[in-house]
Structures are given as C-alpha cells and as structure tokens.
C-alpha positions in Angstrom: -21.4 -4.1 -53.6 -22.8 -4.3 -50.2 -25.6 -1.9 -49.5 -25.3 -2.3 -45.7 -25.4 1.1 -44.0 -22.8 1.8 -41.3 -23.7 4.1 -38.5 -21.1 5.5 -36.2 -22.5 5.5 -32.7 -20.7 7.8 -30.3 -18.7 5.8 -27.7 -20.3 7.8 -24.9 -23.7 6.3 -25.6 -25.2 2.8 -25.4 -27.3 1.4 -28.2 -30.3 2.5 -26.3 -29.1 6.0 -26.3 -28.5 6.1 -22.6 -25.3 8.1 -21.7 -22.3 6.1 -20.5 -19.8 7.6 -18.1 -16.4 7.7 -19.7 -13.7 5.7 -17.9 -12.1 7.6 -15.0 -8.5 8.5 -15.1 -6.5 5.5 -13.6 -5.6 5.9 -10.0 -1.8 6.4 -9.7 -1.4 3.9 -6.9 -3.5 1.3 -8.6 -1.5 1.7 -11.8 1.7 1.3 -9.8 0.4 -1.8 -8.0 -0.8 -3.4 -11.2 2.5 -2.8 -12.8 4.4 -4.3 -9.8 2.1 -7.4 -9.5 1.5 -8.0 -13.3 3.8 -11.0 -13.2 1.3 -13.8 -12.9 0.8 -13.6 -9.2 -2.6 -14.7 -7.8 -5.5 -12.3 -7.6 -8.9 -12.3 -5.9 -12.4 -12.2 -7.4 -12.1 -8.5 -8.1 -8.6 -8.8 -9.7 -6.7 -7.4 -6.7 -3.3 -8.9 -6.0 -3.3 -11.3 -3.1 0.4 -11.9 -2.9 2.1 -10.7 0.3 5.1 -8.6 -0.4 8.2 -8.5 1.8 9.2 -5.2 3.5 12.1 -4.8 1.0 9.7 -5.3 -2.0 7.2 -2.8 -0.5 10.0 -0.3 0.1 11.2 -0.6 -3.5 7.6 0.0 -4.7 7.3 3.0 -2.4 10.6 4.5 -3.6 9.5 3.9 -7.2 6.5 6.1 -6.8 6.9 9.7 -7.9 6.1 12.7 -5.7 3.1 13.5 -7.8 1.7 9.9 -7.4 2.1 9.9 -3.6 0.6 13.4 -3.3 -2.4 12.3 -5.5 -3.0 9.0 -3.7 -5.6 9.1 -0.9 -4.0 8.5 2.5 -6.0 5.4 3.3 -4.6 3.7 0.2 -1.0 4.7 1.1 -1.5 3.3 4.6 -2.9 0.0 3.2 0.0 -0.2 0.7 2.7 0.3 3.3 1.0 -1.8 6.0 0.7 1.0 8.5 -2.2 1.5 11.0 -3.2 4.7 12.7 -4.5 4.9 16.2 -6.0 7.9 18.0 -4.9 7.9 21.6 -5.4 10.2 24.7 -2.7 12.8 25.1 -1.6 11.3 28.4 -0.9 8.0 26.6 2.0 9.7 24.7 5.3 11.0 26.2 5.2 14.6 27.5 5.5 17.2 24.7 4.9 14.5 22.0 1.7 14.4 20.0 2.5 11.7 17.4 4.7 8.6 17.2 5.4 5.9 14.6 6.9 2.5 15.5 7.7 -0.4 13.3 8.7 -0.8 9.7 7.2 -0.8 6.2 4.6 -3.6 6.0 4.0 -3.5 9.8 4.0 -0.2 11.6 1.7 1.8 13.9 1.2 5.5 14.1 -0.3 7.0 17.3 -1.9 10.4 17.1 -3.1 12.5 20.1 -6.8 13.2 20.2 -6.0 16.8 21.0 -4.2 17.2 17.6 -6.3 19.3 15.3 -7.7 17.4 12.3 -6.0 19.7 9.8 -2.5 18.8 11.2 -3.0 15.0 11.3 -2.7 14.0 7.6 0.5 16.1 7.1 2.1 14.4 10.1 1.1 10.9 8.9 2.5 11.6 5.4 5.7 13.0 6.9 6.1 9.8 8.9 5.4 7.6 5.8 8.2 9.5 3.9 10.7 8.2 6.5 9.6 4.6 6.8 12.1 1.9 5.8 12.3 -2.0 5.9 14.1 -1.7 9.3 12.4 -1.3 12.6 12.3 2.4 13.6 10.7 4.8 16.0 10.0 8.5 15.5 8.1 11.0 17.6 6.9 14.5 16.8 6.2 17.2 19.3 4.6 20.7 19.1 6.6 23.4 17.3 8.9 25.3 19.6 9.8 28.7 18.5 13.3 29.8 19.5 15.1 33.0 18.8 17.9 32.2 16.4 19.9 33.9 13.7 19.9 32.7 10.1 23.5 31.7 9.4 25.4 29.5 7.0 28.0 27.1 8.4 29.3 23.6 8.9 27.8 21.5 11.7 30.2 19.3 13.5 28.8 15.8 13.6 29.7 13.0 16.1 31.4 9.8 14.9 28.5 7.8 16.4 25.7 9.9 14.7 23.8 8.0 12.1 21.6 10.9 10.9 22.2 12.2 7.3 23.0 15.8 8.4 25.0 16.4 5.2 21.6 16.4 3.5 20.0 18.8 6.0 18.5 21.9 4.3 16.2 23.2 7.1 16.7 25.3 10.2 19.9 24.6 12.1 18.0 24.3 15.4 16.1 21.2 14.0 19.3 19.2 13.9 19.5 16.4 16.5 22.4 14.0 16.6 21.3 10.4 17.2 23.2 7.0 17.0 21.7 3.8 15.8 19.5 2.1 18.4 20.0 -1.1 20.4 17.1 -3.2 21.4 16.4 -5.4 24.4 14.1 -8.3 23.2 12.0 -10.8 25.1 12.0 -14.3 23.4 8.5 -15.6 22.9 6.9 -18.5 21.1 5.9 -16.1 18.3 9.3 -14.6 18.0 11.3 -11.9 19.8 9.3 -9.0 21.2 11.0 -5.6 21.8 11.0 -4.4 25.4 13.4 -1.5 25.5 15.4 0.6 23.1 18.4 2.9 23.7 20.6 5.3 21.7 23.0 8.2 22.1 21.7 11.7 21.4 22.6 15.3 21.5 20.1 18.1 20.8 22.4 21.3 20.6 19.4 23.6 20.9 17.4 21.8 23.6 16.0 23.8 26.5 17.0 21.0 28.9 20.8 21.2 29.6 21.0 17.4 29.8 19.9 17.0 26.2 22.5 19.5 25.0 25.3 17.2 26.0 25.8 13.6 24.9 23.3 11.4 26.8 21.5 8.1 26.6 17.8 8.0 25.5 15.8 5.0 26.9 12.6 4.3 25.0 10.0 1.8 26.2 7.4 2.7 23.5 5.5 4.7 26.1 7.9 7.2 27.4 11.4 8.6 26.6 14.0 8.9 29.4 17.0 11.1 29.0 19.9 9.8 31.1 23.1 11.8 31.7 26.1 9.5 31.2 26.7 8.8 35.0 23.0 7.9 35.4 23.4 5.6 32.4 26.3 3.9 34.1 24.2 3.4 37.2 21.4 2.0 35.1 23.8 -0.5 33.4 24.9 -1.6 36.9 21.3 -2.2 37.9 20.6 -4.1 34.6 23.7 -6.3 35.3 22.5 -7.1 38.8 19.0 -7.8 37.5 20.4 -10.2 34.8 22.5 -12.0 37.5 19.5 -12.4 39.8 17.4 -13.6 36.9 20.1 -16.1 35.9 20.2 -17.4 39.5 16.4 -17.6 39.6 16.4 -19.6 36.4 19.0 -22.0 37.8 16.8 -22.5 40.9 13.8 -23.2 38.8 15.7 -25.7 36.7 16.9 -27.6 39.7 13.5 -28.3 41.2 
C-alpha cells in the first residue's frame, strides 16, 4: 500500500500560495470567431485568424450572432469584425440636416459622424447602421429627429411598384416610412477597378416638409450631398448627361486620332 499523501490544492492558488485570477468569461465575439475559423485556417503568433473573409462570409457570421452577443460585444470589436471605419467630420462636410452617413458594404464601409453630434448619441447611431449593413454596396444617412404632429392610426400603406424597402415589416411610426427604389451607379473605370461617382434612385417621402419630396422624384447622391430633382428637372439633367457623353466621346475620338 502506498503511503504517499495526496493534498488537494485549490485551483485558485499556485503551489507558492499566490492567488491566481480565474479565467474570464469568454468574449461572445471571440467565441463566434473561433467557431467560424476553427477549420484549419492560418493564425498569427497570438492565435488570431489571419484568413480574409468575403463579404458574404462576414455577413453570414454577422447574421449568426444573437442579439445578446452583439449587445455585449464592444463597438470597436464589431467594427473590426465587419470591416467598418468611423470618421469624425465637420458638420459642413455632411449634407444639410444630416449628421451621420454610412457608405459601402460589409468588409469595406465607412461611417461619417458630425463633430457636433453628442457623444451619447454616437454609439447608438453606429450600431443602428451596422444592423443594416449587407454584402451589397449601400448608402444611408441619418438626420436629426423631426417632430411632426400626427395621429396614431392603424392602416395599410400603399407602396409603389418600384419601391424596394420592406415596408410590410414596418412597425414604427407611419411618418418614418420613405419609399425608395434600388440605386443605379455611375462608375469611373480605373486601374484599380471601377470607382463610384454618382448614385441615383426614385423616392417619395409622404410626410416630408418639402413638397418636392412628397411626390415621386429623383435623388442624386455624390457621396457629399443629396439633390432632390422633380421629374422635369431630372429629364433636363438626363439631356445634359447625354450631351456630356456625346462631347466626351467626340473628345476621345479626337485624342485617338492624334
């Protein structure tokens, strides 16, 4: 029979008796990332995954996180996960009545926040933008709250055939509904790939203060400002663009003939 004495040493202490901090509760985002990348992908010296995910893969990972996980994850980690950068800009660098914008897609997007925006309002806006990010290029803007006198009613909102917004899922105030079509993009071909110059879409804001925005109109977006064109002005703009394209084509032909 062995006469060796066995002593149970509490796990919270080293052999020297010095206290050891128990392992912290795993970070929800880290757990999700580890699970997603635990398929033999390369890691760095600290064990962090080094593989670059596609927008679709990041979106699937993002959609797989629970509400509790996203709420408990610090904002910098979410931004790093989704490939989103945040820039603080002067108020005049944003369109009038806009204090925050997001442009891009999951894996490569930029959020611009006005310096005049109170700190307490910034994180909720950024998280709200992140909740709407997708693998497709998109642009959203947020302006100050506008209080309008309305009645609380229940009814059916008539949606336009061209509207691409999921209004059948709307549960908020009726005055927050804005009809918008999908966007078209004018791109400039470059050596590094196409670069977006201009966007356009159809819109109707039934509760807008501006009468133009209450009727179907065209929104022109150059990433700096929004221009709301009544339909006749939009036709004039199209004529100018056609003339510009013809002049540019002629200029190109002259240059090629030198």
